[in-house]
N, CA, C and O atoms as a GROMACS GRO file, in nm:
protein
  384
    1MET      N    1   8.551  11.674  13.247
    1MET     CA    2   8.549  11.511  13.265
    1MET      C    3   8.377  11.515  13.239
    1MET      O    4   8.293  11.596  13.281
    2ILE      N    5   8.360  11.382  13.144
    2ILE     CA    6   8.244  11.346  13.135
    2ILE      C    7   8.192  11.197  13.240
    2ILE      O    8   8.259  11.094  13.250
    3TYR      N    9   8.067  11.222  13.304
    3TYR     CA   10   8.027  11.180  13.404
    3TYR      C   11   7.887  11.087  13.322
    3TYR      O   12   7.797  11.136  13.253
    4GLU      N   13   7.904  10.967  13.353
    4GLU     CA   14   7.797  10.853  13.282
    4GLU      C   15   7.736  10.732  13.379
    4GLU      O   16   7.817  10.696  13.464
    5TRP      N   17   7.655  10.689  13.382
    5TRP     CA   18   7.517  10.576  13.467
    5TRP      C   19   7.453  10.516  13.397
    5TRP      O   20   7.429  10.543  13.279
    6ASP      N   21   7.420  10.433  13.454
    6ASP     CA   22   7.306  10.361  13.428
    6ASP      C   23   7.170  10.419  13.444
    6ASP      O   24   7.122  10.371  13.547
    7GLU      N   25   7.094  10.496  13.391
    7GLU     CA   26   6.978  10.558  13.434
    7GLU      C   27   6.877  10.450  13.540
    7GLU      O   28   6.798  10.502  13.619
    8THR      N   29   6.885  10.354  13.534
    8THR     CA   30   6.769  10.286  13.589
    8THR      C   31   6.870  10.260  13.816
    8THR      O   32   6.835  10.235  13.931
    9LYS      N   33   6.976  10.287  13.748
    9LYS     CA   34   7.071  10.307  13.838
    9LYS      C   35   7.048  10.423  13.943
    9LYS      O   36   7.029  10.428  14.064
   10ARG      N   37   7.057  10.500  13.858
   10ARG     CA   38   7.070  10.632  13.925
   10ARG      C   39   6.920  10.647  13.994
   10ARG      O   40   6.913  10.708  14.100
   11GLN      N   41   6.822  10.602  13.945
   11GLN     CA   42   6.695  10.597  13.995
   11GLN      C   43   6.690  10.554  14.126
   11GLN      O   44   6.663  10.628  14.221
   12ALA      N   45   6.724  10.397  14.137
   12ALA     CA   46   6.732  10.348  14.286
   12ALA      C   47   6.845  10.431  14.321
   12ALA      O   48   6.783  10.509  14.393
   13ASN      N   49   6.969  10.475  14.324
   13ASN     CA   50   7.055  10.551  14.413
   13ASN      C   51   6.956  10.680  14.509
   13ASN      O   52   6.961  10.702  14.630
   14ILE      N   53   6.848  10.766  14.379
   14ILE     CA   54   6.810  10.831  14.472
   14ILE      C   55   6.689  10.780  14.545
   14ILE      O   56   6.657  10.851  14.641
   15GLU      N   57   6.635  10.706  14.529
   15GLU     CA   58   6.534  10.634  14.588
   15GLU      C   59   6.632  10.573  14.754
   15GLU      O   60   6.627  10.614  14.870
   16LYS      N   61   6.697  10.482  14.701
   16LYS     CA   62   6.772  10.449  14.849
   16LYS      C   63   6.872  10.580  14.941
   16LYS      O   64   6.894  10.571  15.062
   17HIS      N   65   6.911  10.670  14.874
   17HIS     CA   66   6.999  10.737  14.953
   17HIS      C   67   6.995  10.847  14.944
   17HIS      O   68   7.079  10.920  14.996
   18GLY      N   69   6.869  10.901  14.856
   18GLY     CA   70   6.877  11.055  14.851
   18GLY      C   71   6.940  11.136  14.768
   18GLY      O   72   6.923  11.258  14.766
   19LEU      N   73   7.041  11.053  14.669
   19LEU     CA   74   7.124  11.169  14.615
   19LEU      C   75   7.156  11.108  14.469
   19LEU      O   76   7.152  10.986  14.457
   20ASP      N   77   7.187  11.189  14.359
   20ASP     CA   78   7.184  11.186  14.274
   20ASP      C   79   7.275  11.199  14.136
   20ASP      O   80   7.314  11.302  14.080
   21PHE      N   81   7.292  11.092  14.107
   21PHE     CA   82   7.467  11.079  14.027
   21PHE      C   83   7.462  11.204  13.955
   21PHE      O   84   7.579  11.225  13.922
   22GLU      N   85   7.391  11.299  13.914
   22GLU     CA   86   7.416  11.450  13.857
   22GLU      C   87   7.506  11.508  13.940
   22GLU      O   88   7.586  11.591  13.897
   23ASP      N   89   7.502  11.467  14.080
   23ASP     CA   90   7.573  11.568  14.171
   23ASP      C   91   7.719  11.500  14.212
   23ASP      O   92   7.780  11.558  14.301
   24ALA      N   93   7.769  11.402  14.163
   24ALA     CA   94   7.858  11.337  14.174
   24ALA      C   95   7.989  11.419  14.154
   24ALA      O   96   8.096  11.362  14.176
   25ARG      N   97   7.988  11.521  14.122
   25ARG     CA   98   8.130  11.633  14.056
   25ARG      C   99   8.125  11.682  14.207
   25ARG      O  100   8.236  11.725  14.238
   26LEU      N  101   8.047  11.689  14.297
   26LEU     CA  102   8.083  11.774  14.449
   26LEU      C  103   8.183  11.683  14.501
   26LEU      O  104   8.281  11.734  14.555
   27VAL      N  105   8.173  11.534  14.491
   27VAL     CA  106   8.284  11.474  14.538
   27VAL      C  107   8.391  11.448  14.436
   27VAL      O  108   8.505  11.455  14.481
   28TYR      N  109   8.381  11.422  14.316
   28TYR     CA  110   8.514  11.379  14.227
   28TYR      C  111   8.589  11.495  14.180
   28TYR      O  112   8.703  11.493  14.133
   29GLU      N  113   8.502  11.610  14.202
   29GLU     CA  114   8.618  11.740  14.168
   29GLU      C  115   8.663  11.822  14.272
   29GLU      O  116   8.726  11.926  14.260
   30SER      N  117   8.615  11.752  14.402
   30SER     CA  118   8.622  11.822  14.524
   30SER      C  119   8.853  11.837  14.544
   30SER      O  120   8.930  11.751  14.502
   31ARG      N  121   8.882  11.930  14.594
   31ARG     CA  122   9.003  11.947  14.653
   31ARG      C  123   9.061  11.859  14.757
   31ARG      O  124   9.178  11.823  14.772
   32TYR      N  125   8.924  11.826  14.845
   32TYR     CA  126   8.941  11.758  14.918
   32TYR      C  127   8.898  11.607  14.968
   32TYR      O  128   8.870  11.542  15.070
   33ARG      N  129   8.913  11.598  14.825
   33ARG     CA  130   8.894  11.404  14.780
   33ARG      C  131   9.001  11.327  14.837
   33ARG      O  132   9.119  11.359  14.844
   34PHE      N  133   8.949  11.226  14.875
   34PHE     CA  134   9.056  11.102  14.898
   34PHE      C  135   9.000  10.990  14.825
   34PHE      O  136   8.890  10.935  14.829
   35GLU      N  137   9.098  10.972  14.763
   35GLU     CA  138   9.052  10.801  14.671
   35GLU      C  139   9.129  10.700  14.692
   35GLU      O  140   9.250  10.692  14.672
   36LEU      N  141   9.042  10.603  14.741
   36LEU     CA  142   9.085  10.432  14.752
   36LEU      C  143   9.062  10.343  14.650
   36LEU      O  144   8.946  10.303  14.651
   37PRO      N  145   9.135  10.294  14.554
   37PRO     CA  146   9.120  10.180  14.461
   37PRO      C  147   9.083  10.036  14.541
   37PRO      O  148   9.134   9.974  14.635
   38ILE      N  149   8.975  10.017  14.459
   38ILE     CA  150   8.900   9.904  14.515
   38ILE      C  151   8.909   9.786  14.407
   38ILE      O  152   8.959   9.811  14.297
   39LYS      N  153   8.874   9.691  14.428
   39LYS     CA  154   8.866   9.561  14.303
   39LYS      C  155   8.718   9.501  14.351
   39LYS      O  156   8.704   9.461  14.467
   40ARG      N  157   8.625   9.497  14.271
   40ARG     CA  158   8.480   9.375  14.299
   40ARG      C  159   8.485   9.362  14.142
   40ARG      O  160   8.522   9.425  14.043
   41SER      N  161   8.430   9.248  14.176
   41SER     CA  162   8.376   9.175  14.042
   41SER      C  163   8.487   9.151  13.968
   41SER      O  164   8.466   9.106  13.855
   42GLY      N  165   8.631   9.174  14.011
   42GLY     CA  166   8.727   9.118  13.885
   42GLY      C  167   8.750   9.306  13.820
   42GLY      O  168   8.846   9.340  13.751
   43GLU      N  169   8.661   9.382  13.855
   43GLU     CA  170   8.678   9.514  13.810
   43GLU      C  171   8.735   9.623  13.924
   43GLU      O  172   8.695   9.646  14.038
   44GLU      N  173   8.876   9.696  13.825
   44GLU     CA  174   8.938   9.834  13.939
   44GLU      C  175   8.807   9.948  13.955
   44GLU      O  176   8.749  10.007  13.863
   45ARG      N  177   8.795   9.954  14.028
   45ARG     CA  178   8.687  10.108  14.099
   45ARG      C  179   8.781  10.194  14.182
   45ARG      O  180   8.881  10.134  14.221
   46LEU      N  181   8.774  10.283  14.207
   46LEU     CA  182   8.789  10.392  14.309
   46LEU      C  183   8.669  10.451  14.394
   46LEU      O  184   8.576  10.512  14.341
   47GLN      N  185   8.678  10.429  14.524
   47GLN     CA  186   8.586  10.481  14.621
   47GLN      C  187   8.640  10.606  14.663
   47GLN      O  188   8.753  10.603  14.714
   48VAL      N  189   8.570  10.736  14.650
   48VAL     CA  190   8.619  10.841  14.622
   48VAL      C  191   8.534  10.917  14.763
   48VAL      O  192   8.411  10.918  14.753
   49PHE      N  193   8.596  10.981  14.895
   49PHE     CA  194   8.536  11.068  14.999
   49PHE      C  195   8.554  11.205  14.981
   49PHE      O  196   8.660  11.249  14.937
   50ALA      N  197   8.458  11.277  15.012
   50ALA     CA  198   8.495  11.404  15.041
   50ALA      C  199   8.390  11.472  15.099
   50ALA      O  200   8.272  11.440  15.097
   51TYR      N  201   8.453  11.586  15.160
   51TYR     CA  202   8.341  11.660  15.246
   51TYR      C  203   8.289  11.764  15.125
   51TYR      O  204   8.341  11.825  15.032
   52VAL      N  205   8.146  11.748  15.186
   52VAL     CA  206   8.050  11.866  15.081
   52VAL      C  207   8.003  11.956  15.174
   52VAL      O  208   7.924  11.922  15.263
   53PHE      N  209   8.059  12.104  15.159
   53PHE     CA  210   8.014  12.199  15.221
   53PHE      C  211   7.872  12.204  15.214
   53PHE      O  212   7.819  12.202  15.325
   54ASP      N  213   7.789  12.212  15.109
   54ASP     CA  214   7.679  12.218  15.093
   54ASP      C  215   7.602  12.142  15.155
   54ASP      O  216   7.496  12.183  15.202
   55LEU      N  217   7.655  11.976  15.170
   55LEU     CA  218   7.532  11.928  15.261
   55LEU      C  219   7.630  11.932  15.389
   55LEU      O  220   7.604  11.820  15.433
   56LEU      N  221   7.709  11.977  15.464
   56LEU     CA  222   7.773  11.952  15.596
   56LEU      C  223   7.782  11.809  15.600
   56LEU      O  224   7.700  11.762  15.678
   57THR      N  225   7.864  11.711  15.533
   57THR     CA  226   7.848  11.562  15.515
   57THR      C  227   7.958  11.543  15.453
   57THR      O  228   8.010  11.611  15.364
   58VAL      N  229   8.006  11.414  15.520
   58VAL     CA  230   8.146  11.348  15.412
   58VAL      C  231   8.055  11.237  15.328
   58VAL      O  232   7.988  11.156  15.393
   59LEU      N  233   8.054  11.234  15.172
   59LEU     CA  234   8.027  11.167  15.074
   59LEU      C  235   8.088  11.040  15.026
   59LEU      O  236   8.210  11.044  15.016
   60THR      N  237   8.033  10.935  14.997
   60THR     CA  238   8.134  10.872  14.926
   60THR      C  239   8.091  10.844  14.772
   60THR      O  240   7.974  10.868  14.743
   61LEU      N  241   8.163  10.803  14.689
   61LEU     CA  242   8.119  10.793  14.554
   61LEU      C  243   8.210  10.669  14.500
   61LEU      O  244   8.329  10.646  14.525
   62VAL      N  245   8.120  10.595  14.420
   62VAL     CA  246   8.212  10.467  14.381
   62VAL      C  247   8.190  10.487  14.235
   62VAL      O  248   8.082  10.519  14.186
   63VAL      N  249   8.317  10.464  14.158
   63VAL     CA  250   8.334  10.495  13.987
   63VAL      C  251   8.416  10.405  13.959
   63VAL      O  252   8.470  10.319  14.028
   64THR      N  253   8.422  10.434  13.835
   64THR     CA  254   8.514  10.346  13.768
   64THR      C  255   8.569  10.456  13.656
   64THR      O  256   8.490  10.539  13.611
   65ARG      N  257   8.721  10.453  13.609
   65ARG     CA  258   8.746  10.558  13.525
   65ARG      C  259   8.780  10.489  13.381
   65ARG      O  260   8.842  10.382  13.375
   66ARG      N  261   8.732  10.562  13.261
   66ARG     CA  262   8.733  10.505  13.155
   66ARG      C  263   8.782  10.650  13.074
   66ARG      O  264   8.708  10.746  13.056
   67SER      N  265   8.906  10.642  13.036
   67SER     CA  266   8.957  10.762  12.961
   67SER      C  267   8.883  10.874  13.018
   67SER      O  268   8.856  10.848  13.136
   68GLU      N  269   8.841  10.988  12.982
   68GLU     CA  270   8.783  11.110  12.977
   68GLU      C  271   8.650  11.093  13.060
   68GLU      O  272   8.588  11.195  13.088
   69ARG      N  273   8.589  10.939  13.110
   69ARG     CA  274   8.508  10.911  13.170
   69ARG      C  275   8.485  10.886  13.276
   69ARG      O  276   8.577  10.814  13.316
   70VAL      N  277   8.383  10.908  13.383
   70VAL     CA  278   8.358  10.868  13.530
   70VAL      C  279   8.254  10.798  13.536
   70VAL      O  280   8.164  10.877  13.562
   71ARG      N  281   8.202  10.671  13.527
   71ARG     CA  282   8.088  10.596  13.546
   71ARG      C  283   8.045  10.590  13.689
   71ARG      O  284   8.118  10.532  13.770
   72CYS      N  285   7.955  10.634  13.719
   72CYS     CA  286   7.881  10.624  13.874
   72CYS      C  287   7.829  10.532  13.895
   72CYS      O  288   7.736  10.494  13.823
   73ILE      N  289   7.873  10.466  14.001
   73ILE     CA  290   7.814  10.325  14.054
   73ILE      C  291   7.709  10.319  14.166
   73ILE      O  292   7.606  10.253  14.175
   74SER      N  293   7.788  10.438  14.276
   74SER     CA  294   7.669  10.416  14.388
   74SER      C  295   7.738  10.554  14.446
   74SER      O  296   7.859  10.577  14.457
   75PHE      N  297   7.643  10.625  14.476
   75PHE     CA  298   7.668  10.760  14.578
   75PHE      C  299   7.610  10.757  14.704
   75PHE      O  300   7.494  10.717  14.714
   76ARG      N  301   7.678  10.796  14.812
   76ARG     CA  302   7.577  10.808  14.961
   76ARG      C  303   7.664  10.858  15.057
   76ARG      O  304   7.780  10.894  15.037
   77ARG      N  305   7.591  10.861  15.180
   77ARG     CA  306   7.689  10.954  15.266
   77ARG      C  307   7.755  10.838  15.359
   77ARG      O  308   7.698  10.736  15.399
   78ALA      N  309   7.890  10.876  15.385
   78ALA     CA  310   7.966  10.796  15.410
   78ALA      C  311   7.960  10.729  15.583
   78ALA      O  312   7.935  10.791  15.686
   79HIS      N  313   7.987  10.612  15.568
   79HIS     CA  314   7.956  10.557  15.725
   79HIS      C  315   8.072  10.600  15.798
   79HIS      O  316   8.179  10.648  15.761
   80THR      N  317   8.010  10.562  15.944
   80THR     CA  318   8.083  10.630  16.064
   80THR      C  319   8.247  10.577  16.010
   80THR      O  320   8.337  10.660  15.995
   81GLU      N  321   8.261  10.471  15.992
   81GLU     CA  322   8.438  10.426  16.016
   81GLU      C  323   8.479  10.459  15.899
   81GLU      O  324   8.602  10.454  15.894
   82GLU      N  325   8.424  10.494  15.791
   82GLU     CA  326   8.441  10.561  15.643
   82GLU      C  327   8.481  10.707  15.676
   82GLU      O  328   8.587  10.754  15.635
   83ILE      N  329   8.404  10.768  15.743
   83ILE     CA  330   8.415  10.937  15.783
   83ILE      C  331   8.564  10.930  15.906
   83ILE      O  332   8.642  11.025  15.913
   84GLU      N  333   8.575  10.848  15.963
   84GLU     CA  334   8.705  10.820  16.065
   84GLU      C  335   8.839  10.843  15.964
   84GLU      O  336   8.926  10.929  15.971
   85VAL      N  337   8.824  10.745  15.879
   85VAL     CA  338   8.940  10.752  15.796
   85VAL      C  339   8.954  10.826  15.715
   85VAL      O  340   9.067  10.850  15.674
   86TYR      N  341   8.843  10.888  15.662
   86TYR     CA  342   8.864  11.041  15.565
   86TYR      C  343   8.916  11.144  15.675
   86TYR      O  344   9.020  11.202  15.641
   87HIS      N  345   8.868  11.177  15.794
   87HIS     CA  346   8.930  11.249  15.871
   87HIS      C  347   9.062  11.244  15.918
   87HIS      O  348   9.140  11.337  15.939
   88ASP      N  349   9.080  11.106  15.935
   88ASP     CA  350   9.256  11.087  15.974
   88ASP      C  351   9.326  11.094  15.823
   88ASP      O  352   9.449  11.095  15.820
   89TRP      N  353   9.278  11.097  15.742
   89TRP     CA  354   9.376  11.131  15.607
   89TRP      C  355   9.379  11.282  15.592
   89TRP      O  356   9.489  11.323  15.554
   90LEU      N  357   9.279  11.384  15.614
   90LEU     CA  358   9.250  11.493  15.614
   90LEU      C  359   9.374  11.591  15.704
   90LEU      O  360   9.448  11.687  15.680
   91ALA      N  361   9.344  11.502  15.816
   91ALA     CA  362   9.445  11.580  15.906
   91ALA      C  363   9.609  11.536  15.928
   91ALA      O  364   9.704  11.603  15.966
   92ASN      N  365   9.602  11.423  15.895
   92ASN     CA  366   9.755  11.369  15.856
   92ASN      C  367   9.818  11.408  15.712
   92ASN      O  368   9.919  11.478  15.706
   93GLU      N  369   9.741  11.348  15.576
   93GLU     CA  370   9.789  11.333  15.497
   93GLU      C  371   9.761  11.398  15.362
   93GLU      O  372   9.827  11.387  15.259
   94PHE      N  373   9.626  11.483  15.387
   94PHE     CA  374   9.623  11.593  15.319
   94PHE      C  375   9.680  11.695  15.264
   94PHE      O  376   9.656  11.787  15.342
   95LYS      N  377   9.753  11.744  15.160
   95LYS     CA  378   9.873  11.867  15.133
   95LYS      C  379   9.762  11.944  15.066
   95LYS      O  380   9.678  11.892  14.993
   96GLU      N  381   9.768  12.078  15.095
   96GLU     CA  382   9.705  12.186  15.032
   96GLU      C  383   9.792  12.266  14.942
   96GLU      O  384   9.747  12.363  14.882
   0.00000   0.00000   0.00000
C-alpha cells in the first residue's frame, strides 16, 4: 500500500493532533480496524478506527482510496462517542 498526503496538511495535523500521517499504517493496516464509509464535499471517504497498542488508545484516520494508494486526510485520537462505537463493533461484530 502506498500512502500519500498533502505536506502542508501533514504539518498542520502534527501541530493540531500530535500525529504524523507517516504513522497512518498503524490504523489502516491493523487487523482490528473498523471502517465506516462517509461522504464529504461529494467525495467518498473512509473513516477508519483501530486500537493502537503502541499508544494504548483508539485512533481515527480519514482517507480516500485511489487504486493502490491511500490518501490521508485526517489522523487523530478518537472522540469518546467514536470509541464507544468502536468498542461495540469489537465486542459484537469483529471476527478473528
